[in-house]
C-alpha positions as CSV (number, residue, x, y, z in Angstrom):
1,X,141.6,223.2,173.8
2,X,138.7,220.9,172.8
3,X,138.7,218.0,175.2
4,X,136.9,214.9,174.1
5,X,134.3,213.4,176.5
6,X,135.1,209.8,177.6
7,X,132.1,209.0,179.9
8,X,129.9,206.0,179.4
9,X,126.8,205.1,181.3
10,X,126.0,201.6,182.5
11,X,122.6,200.5,183.9
12,X,122.9,198.6,187.2
13,X,120.4,197.0,189.5
14,X,120.5,200.1,191.8
15,X,120.6,202.8,189.2
16,X,123.3,203.8,186.8
17,X,127.1,204.1,186.8
18,X,128.9,206.9,185.1
19,X,132.3,205.6,184.1
20,X,135.3,207.7,182.9
21,X,138.8,206.6,182.4
22,X,142.4,207.9,182.1
23,X,145.6,206.0,181.5
24,X,149.0,207.1,183.0
25,X,152.5,206.0,182.2
26,X,153.2,205.3,185.8
27,X,153.0,202.6,188.4
28,X,149.7,202.0,190.3
29,X,151.4,203.1,193.5
30,X,152.4,206.5,192.0
31,X,148.9,207.1,190.6
32,X,147.5,206.0,194.0
33,X,149.6,208.7,195.7
34,X,148.0,211.3,193.4
35,X,144.6,210.2,194.5
36,X,145.3,209.9,198.3
37,X,148.2,212.1,199.5
38,X,146.9,215.6,200.5
39,X,149.8,217.5,199.0
40,X,149.2,215.7,195.6
41,X,145.3,215.9,195.7
42,X,145.7,219.7,196.3
43,X,147.1,220.0,192.8
44,X,144.0,218.7,191.1
45,X,141.1,218.4,193.4
46,X,141.9,220.0,196.8
47,X,143.8,219.4,200.0
48,X,142.3,217.3,202.7
49,X,142.7,217.0,206.4
50,X,141.9,214.3,209.0
51,X,142.7,210.7,209.7
52,X,142.1,208.7,206.5
53,X,140.9,205.2,207.0
54,X,137.9,203.1,206.0
55,X,134.8,204.2,207.9
56,X,136.4,207.6,208.7
57,X,135.6,211.0,207.4
58,X,138.1,213.6,206.2
59,X,137.5,217.3,205.3
60,X,138.3,218.2,201.7
61,X,138.6,221.7,200.3
62,X,137.1,221.9,196.9
63,X,140.0,224.1,195.6
64,X,138.7,224.4,192.0
65,X,135.0,225.1,192.9
66,X,133.6,228.6,193.3
67,X,134.4,229.8,196.8
68,X,136.7,226.7,197.4
69,X,134.3,225.3,200.0
70,X,135.2,222.6,202.6
71,X,133.1,219.4,202.7
72,X,133.1,216.1,204.5
73,X,134.2,213.0,202.5
74,X,133.7,209.5,204.0
75,X,136.1,206.7,203.1
76,X,133.9,203.7,202.5
77,X,136.6,201.3,201.4
78,X,140.3,201.4,200.7
79,X,142.5,198.7,199.1
80,X,145.8,200.4,198.2
81,X,146.8,200.8,195.4
82,X,143.8,199.3,193.6
83,X,140.4,200.5,194.9
84,X,139.1,203.6,196.8
85,X,135.4,204.1,197.5
86,X,134.2,207.5,198.7
87,X,131.0,209.2,199.6
88,X,130.2,212.9,200.0
89,X,127.1,215.0,200.4
90,X,127.0,218.7,199.7
91,X,124.5,221.3,198.5
92,X,124.6,219.8,195.0
93,X,123.7,216.2,196.0
94,X,125.2,212.9,197.0
95,X,128.4,211.7,195.4
96,X,129.2,208.0,195.6
97,X,132.4,207.3,193.7
98,X,134.8,204.4,193.2
99,X,138.3,204.8,191.9
100,X,139.8,201.6,190.4
101,X,143.4,201.2,189.3
102,X,144.9,198.5,187.2
103,X,148.5,198.3,186.1
104,X,150.0,196.6,183.0
105,X,153.1,197.1,180.9
106,X,154.3,200.3,182.7
107,X,150.9,202.0,182.5
108,X,148.1,202.4,185.0
109,X,144.5,202.7,184.0
110,X,142.2,204.7,186.3
111,X,138.6,203.8,186.1
112,X,136.5,206.5,187.8
113,X,132.9,205.3,188.6
114,X,130.1,207.5,190.0
115,X,127.2,205.4,191.3
116,X,124.1,207.3,190.4
117,X,120.6,206.9,192.0
118,X,119.2,209.1,189.1
119,X,120.4,210.7,186.0
120,X,119.2,214.3,186.5
121,X,122.1,216.7,186.0
122,X,124.2,214.3,184.1
123,X,125.3,217.1,181.7
124,X,126.9,219.0,184.5
125,X,128.2,216.1,186.5
126,X,129.9,214.3,183.6
127,X,131.5,217.6,182.3
128,X,132.8,218.3,185.8
129,X,134.4,214.9,186.3
130,X,136.0,215.1,182.8
131,X,137.5,218.4,184.0
132,X,138.7,217.0,187.3
133,X,140.3,214.0,185.6
134,X,142.1,216.2,183.1
135,X,143.2,218.4,186.1
136,X,144.7,215.2,187.6
137,X,146.5,214.4,184.3
138,X,147.9,218.0,184.1
139,X,149.1,217.8,187.7
140,X,150.9,214.6,187.0
141,X,152.4,215.7,183.7
142,X,153.3,219.3,184.8
143,X,151.1,220.6,182.0
144,X,148.8,223.6,182.0
145,X,145.7,223.5,184.0
146,X,142.6,223.0,181.8
147,X,139.9,225.7,181.7
148,X,136.5,224.6,182.9
149,X,134.9,226.6,180.1
150,X,136.3,224.0,177.7
151,X,134.2,221.3,179.4
152,X,131.0,223.1,180.4
153,X,128.7,223.7,178.6
154,X,130.7,222.2,175.7
155,X,130.2,218.6,176.9
156,X,126.7,219.0,178.4
157,X,124.8,217.6,175.4
158,X,127.1,214.6,175.2
159,X,126.4,213.6,178.8
160,X,122.7,214.5,178.6
161,X,122.4,212.0,175.7
162,X,124.2,209.1,177.5
163,X,121.0,207.6,178.9
164,X,119.9,206.9,175.3
165,X,123.1,204.9,174.8
166,X,123.4,203.3,178.2
167,X,124.9,199.9,178.4
168,X,124.3,197.0,180.7
169,X,127.1,195.4,182.8
170,X,129.1,192.8,180.9
171,X,128.3,194.4,177.5
172,X,131.0,196.7,176.1
173,X,129.2,197.7,172.9
């Protein structure tokens, strides 16, 4: 398998946004369930436990990472089935992500945004998110699980070059 990287980088007033997308032939509610229900997140990201609500923290097991570590994930904002904002800090850094869903004509677009304070490690980060989003797609479609080796280091150069092609908000060039 040779997955194609989809990530784009947008400059913001506070740093940069790494944006990736996927489209699913499903309702926004169904895709939302894949992003928020523990038995469904376990299929592509990892199970979680705790009381989920804005301002609360849940524990997530990173099932597809080496050692499958547990980490704390804070729910910053939640507007079902359209917007979920999460933050997490682990030994690899801070992760501030926003998942945005929009539905039209029987399909739902997932726009995954990681808000970045800096662009160091973009080759690893972007490759990793492409892998996780393809895990999500495989879990929804019942397809085979992708192999991380097809993403990293294969996509590293693409993501490392994104800063030279960064866009500004409002411009889709």
